[in-house]
ZAMARGU-4260 file (C-alpha; in steps of 0.2 Angstrom, whole numbers, plus 5000, padded with zeros to 4 digits):
<rodrens>
0) 5301/4971/5655 | 5296/4975/5637 | 5306/4988/5627 | 5293/4999/5619 | 5298/5007/5603
5) 5281/5011/5595 | 5279/5029/5600 | 5274/5035/5583 | 5258/5024/5585 | 5255/5030/5603
10) 5266/5035/5617 | 5269/5024/5632 | 5270/5026/5647 | 5259/5041/5648 | 5265/5057/5656
15) 5264/5058/5675 | 5247/5063/5682 | 5237/5059/5666 | 5228/5044/5673 | 5225/5053/5690
20) 5218/5068/5681 | 5206/5058/5670 | 5200/5048/5685 | 5196/5064/5695 | 5187/5072/5680
25) 5176/5056/5678 | 5169/5061/5695 | 5164/5078/5690 | 5145/5081/5691 | 5140/5089/5675
30) 5147/5094/5658 | 5156/5109/5651 | 5144/5122/5643 | 5129/5111/5650 | 5122/5120/5665
35) 5129/5131/5679 | 5134/5118/5692 | 5151/5117/5699 | 5156/5102/5688 | 5151/5111/5672
40) 5161/5126/5677 | 5176/5115/5681 | 5174/5106/5665 | 5175/5122/5655 | 5189/5128/5666
45) 5199/5113/5661 | 5195/5115/5642 | 5200/5134/5642 | 5216/5130/5651 | 5220/5116/5639
50) 5217/5128/5624 | 5230/5140/5632 | 5243/5127/5634 | 5240/5120/5616 | 5241/5138/5609
55) 5258/5140/5617 | 5264/5123/5612 | 5260/5125/5593 | 5263/5143/5589 | 5257/5156/5602
60) 5240/5158/5593 | 5224/5165/5600 | 5217/5151/5612 | 5200/5153/5605 | 5207/5146/5588
65) 5211/5129/5596 | 5196/5118/5593 | 5195/5102/5603 | 5190/5086/5593 | 5189/5067/5596
70) 5206/5065/5588 | 5218/5070/5574 | 5209/5060/5560 | 5193/5069/5565 | 5202/5086/5564
75) 5209/5082/5547 | 5192/5077/5541 | 5184/5093/5548 | 5197/5103/5539 | 5196/5095/5522
80) 5177/5093/5521 | 5174/5110/5529 | 5184/5119/5515 | 5177/5108/5501 | 5159/5112/5508
85) 5163/5131/5509 | 5169/5131/5491 | 5153/5121/5485 | 5142/5135/5494 | 5151/5147/5483
90) 5146/5137/5468 | 5162/5128/5463 | 5171/5112/5466 | 5186/5114/5478 | 5204/5111/5471
95) 5214/5101/5484 | 5233/5097/5483 | 5241/5084/5493 | 5256/5072/5493 | 5259/5054/5489
100) 5267/5051/5506 | 5251/5055/5517 | 5244/5045/5531 | 5227/5037/5527 | 5219/5051/5538
105) 5222/5062/5523 | 5223/5050/5509 | 5206/5042/5512 | 5197/5058/5515 | 5203/5066/5499
110) 5201/5050/5488 | 5183/5048/5495 | 5178/5066/5491 | 5187/5065/5474 | 5177/5049/5469
115) 5161/5058/5473 | 5166/5073/5463 | 5166/5085/5478 | 5184/5090/5475 | 5197/5091/5461
120) 5212/5082/5468 | 5230/5084/5463 | 5244/5073/5471 | 5262/5077/5472 | 5275/5063/5470
125) 5287/5059/5484 | 5305/5053/5484 | 5312/5037/5491 | 5312/5044/5508 | 5293/5049/5507
130) 5298/5067/5506 | 5291/5080/5494 | 5299/5096/5486 | 5292/5112/5492 | 5293/5119/5474
135) 5283/5105/5467 | 5269/5107/5480 | 5268/5126/5477 | 5268/5123/5458 | 5254/5111/5460
140) 5244/5124/5471 | 5246/5138/5458 | 5245/5128/5442 | 5230/5119/5433 | 5222/5135/5427
145) 5216/5141/5445 | 5224/5142/5462 | 5220/5127/5474 | 5208/5130/5488 | 5218/5119/5500
150) 5235/5111/5501 | 5236/5096/5514 | 5252/5089/5520 | 5261/5081/5535 | 5274/5090/5544
155) 5284/5074/5544 | 5283/5056/5537 | 5277/5044/5549 | 5286/5030/5540 | 5304/5037/5538
160) 5304/5052/5550 | 5309/5064/5536 | 5303/5082/5539 | 5292/5089/5525 | 5296/5107/5519
165) 5280/5114/5527 | 5289/5131/5531 | 5294/5134/5513 | 5277/5129/5507 | 5269/5141/5519
170) 5280/5155/5513 | 5274/5152/5495 | 5256/5151/5500 | 5252/5163/5514 | 5250/5178/5502
175) 5239/5169/5490 | 5221/5163/5491 | 5227/5145/5495 | 5225/5138/5512 | 5238/5126/5520
180) 5232/5112/5531 | 5246/5103/5541 | 5244/5086/5548 | 5256/5088/5563 | 5252/5071/5571
185) 5271/5066/5572 | 5278/5083/5577 | 5266/5093/5588 | 5271/5093/5606 | 5276/5104/5621
190) 5294/5104/5615 | 5290/5103/5596 | 5291/5121/5592 | 5279/5132/5582 | 5269/5125/5567
195) 5264/5136/5553 | 5248/5134/5543 | 5230/5140/5541 | 5224/5123/5549 | 5234/5112/5560
200) 5228/5095/5566 | 5235/5084/5579 | 5231/5073/5593 | 5235/5071/5612 | 5242/5053/5612
205) 5259/5054/5603 | 5272/5067/5607 | 5261/5075/5620 | 5260/5058/5630 | 5242/5062/5633
210) 5227/5051/5632 | 5219/5044/5616 | 5202/5050/5610 | 5205/5069/5610 | 5214/5080/5597
215) 5214/5098/5591 | 5211/5108/5575 | 5220/5125/5576 | 5210/5137/5564 | 5220/5152/5557
220) 5213/5169/5553 | 5213/5166/5534 | 5202/5151/5536 | 5189/5158/5549 | 5187/5174/5558
225) 5185/5173/5577 | 5167/5180/5575 | 5156/5179/5560 | 5151/5196/5556 | 5168/5202/5562
230) 5184/5205/5552 | 5185/5194/5537 | 5201/5183/5534 | 5216/5191/5527 | 5214/5184/5509
235) 5202/5174/5500 | 5185/5178/5507 | 5169/5168/5502 | 5161/5154/5511 | 5149/5160/5525
240) 5151/5178/5530 | 5170/5178/5525 | 5173/5160/5532 | 5182/5148/5520 | 5179/5134/5532
245) 5161/5129/5538 | 5156/5116/5551 | 5152/5099/5544 | 5146/5091/5560 | 5133/5101/5569
250) 5123/5099/5585 | 5120/5106/5602 | 5133/5119/5608 | 5126/5123/5625 | 5119/5140/5621
255) 5111/5149/5606 | 5098/5135/5606 | 5085/5145/5597 | 5097/5147/5581 | 5096/5135/5567
260) 5115/5137/5564 | 5129/5134/5575 | 5136/5148/5585 | 5146/5161/5575 | 5161/5162/5587
265) 5176/5151/5589 | 5179/5138/5596 | 5160/5134/5599 | 5156/5134/5580 | 5166/5119/5578
270) 5163/5110/5594 | 5146/5102/5594 | 5141/5089/5607 | 5147/5085/5624 | 5165/5088/5627
275) 5176/5073/5633 | 5181/5081/5650 | 5191/5066/5656 | 5202/5066/5641 | 5203/5085/5642
280) 5210/5084/5660 | 5222/5070/5655 | 5229/5081/5640 | 5231/5096/5652 | 5240/5085/5664
285) 5252/5079/5651 | 5256/5097/5646 | 5259/5102/5664 | 5270/5087/5667 | 5281/5092/5651
290) 5282/5110/5657 | 5288/5104/5674 | 5301/5092/5666 | 5308/5106/5655 | 5322/5099/5644
295) 5325/5084/5655 | 5318/5072/5642 | 5328/5060/5631 | 5337/5066/5615 | 5326/5055/5605
300) 5332/5062/5588 | 5350/5059/5592 | 5346/5041/5598 | 5336/5038/5582 | 5351/5043/5571
305) 5362/5031/5582 | 5350/5017/5579 | 5350/5020/5560 | 5369/5020/5560 | 5369/5004/5570
310) 5357/4995/5559 | 5366/5000/5543 | 5382/4993/5551 | 5375/4976/5551 | 5377/4976/5532
315) 5366/4975/5517 | 5354/4962/5525 | 5346/4976/5535 | 5341/4991/5523 | 5337/5006/5532
320) 5324/5019/5526 | 5329/5035/5533 | 5339/5050/5526 | 5358/5049/5531 | 5367/5063/5539
325) 5372/5076/5526 | 5359/5070/5514 | 5344/5080/5508 | 5330/5078/5520 | 5341/5072/5535
330) 5340/5089/5544 | 5326/5088/5557 | 5321/5070/5555 | 5309/5064/5568 | 5314/5049/5579
335) 5308/5036/5567 | 5318/5022/5559 | 5311/5010/5546 | 5320/4995/5541 | 5318/4977/5534
340) 5327/4961/5538 | 5332/4950/5524 | 5324/4933/5526 | 5309/4939/5536 | 5293/4948/5531
345) 5291/4964/5541 | 5277/4956/5552 | 5288/4941/5555 | 5303/4951/5560 | 5292/4961/5572
350) 5285/4946/5579 | 5302/4938/5582 | 5308/4955/5590 | 5294/4954/5603 | 5293/4936/5606
355) 5312/4932/5607 | 5319/4949/5613 | 5304/4958/5621 | 5305/4973/5609 | 5289/4981/5603
360) 5290/4989/5586 | 5277/4990/5572 | 5277/4982/5555 | 5267/4985/5539 | 5262/5000/5529
365) 5259/5011/5544 | 5243/5018/5536 | 5254/5026/5522 | 5254/5015/5507 | 5259/5029/5496
370) 5275/5032/5506 | 5279/5014/5503 | 5276/5015/5485 | 5289/5029/5484 | 5301/5019/5495
375) 5298/5003/5485 | 5293/4993/5500 | 5274/4991/5497 | 5275/4975/5488 | 5285/4967/5502
380) 5273/4971/5515 | 5281/4988/5521 | 5294/4989/5534 | 5298/4987/5552 | 5297/5003/5561
385) 5305/5008/5577 | 5299/5025/5584 | 5307/5033/5600 | 5299/5044/5613 | 5303/5054/5628
390) 5306/5039/5639 | 5317/5029/5627 | 5335/5026/5634 | 5351/5022/5625 | 5351/5004/5632
395) 5335/5000/5623 | 5342/5006/5606 | 5358/4995/5609 | 5346/4980/5613 | 5337/4982/5596
400) 5353/4983/5586 | 5359/4968/5595 | 5343/4958/5592 | 5343/4962/5574 | 5361/4957/5573
405) 5357/4940/5580 | 5342/4938/5568 | 5354/4941/5553
</rodrens>
């Protein structure tokens, strides 16, 4: 049986009941918000129950603020482009701040907009652990002659596991006119705790252990009111009727068909088209399974630290790219360990681990080339990344340490 250590890419196996719930939803006659049949009503019930579960999981927000999307990348694009478009509607170019450590879901979006002249882009440098300083991000947001419209950053590095100082940045920005968008792909989950920010993007298929092809964008009150024409956001204003985020993908919403604009209420304003009911059912099943399990899951963070120490114990032939205990950035590290093996390119090392030892890891730049520039690993093809999940056990960690030991 394979040892699977690539949970930062996607979780495996999925939570109990996910496949069954998805199969049952495929059999529903109708679609949520499309008609009044029993299948349509059940699809809508599943979506509303999922919103409540996600609202509780990421910060006890109003469930209507949880917009369901095709995935985290889609959510991120909606947020960045939606803020930039709202600024343009106010007659100016949005100023956007991000970091050098971001995933391509953020990096490519902001670079494309900057190249087209649709945003003014500021990029904050990262250290050797792909981590940024909160003060540097806050200074970039408030400098440059005018406040930034948006700061976009991950809650944790998907390469080193290092936690980013999102809470400190939020404390600096929440009383200003700058919105904070958080890519919470590596941290959002039932046991992950609250995530601060005006816009929070994540998917189902990582820590939630749900299906691929569905994600969410949580839209805070500073970014958009629950109802256009209702109370405006706490700070900033502008956009359409007080909204600082506008829809950039529009289409059928299942009601208000006579209107040229999307409905003015959340979440329908940002949910055009037919909902993915099977994926909705699968994600809901994953949340319910996690609630039932309680705290019975593995202590993946502690095991990741054990893995890092075990690899470091093999000597200088196995550099490990993760903050050490007691070092800045070590507190709250996600269960991700990146390393290289002397004498092997990262892709070669990963191939040997799978073919000779039955251990699945990931090699390369992990969609975050800027992080590898900061780490000094980009020219060498990146790193080997072992990422742990709720199903990882200690014996699998020991097997990886032993396998790398044999390789060197």
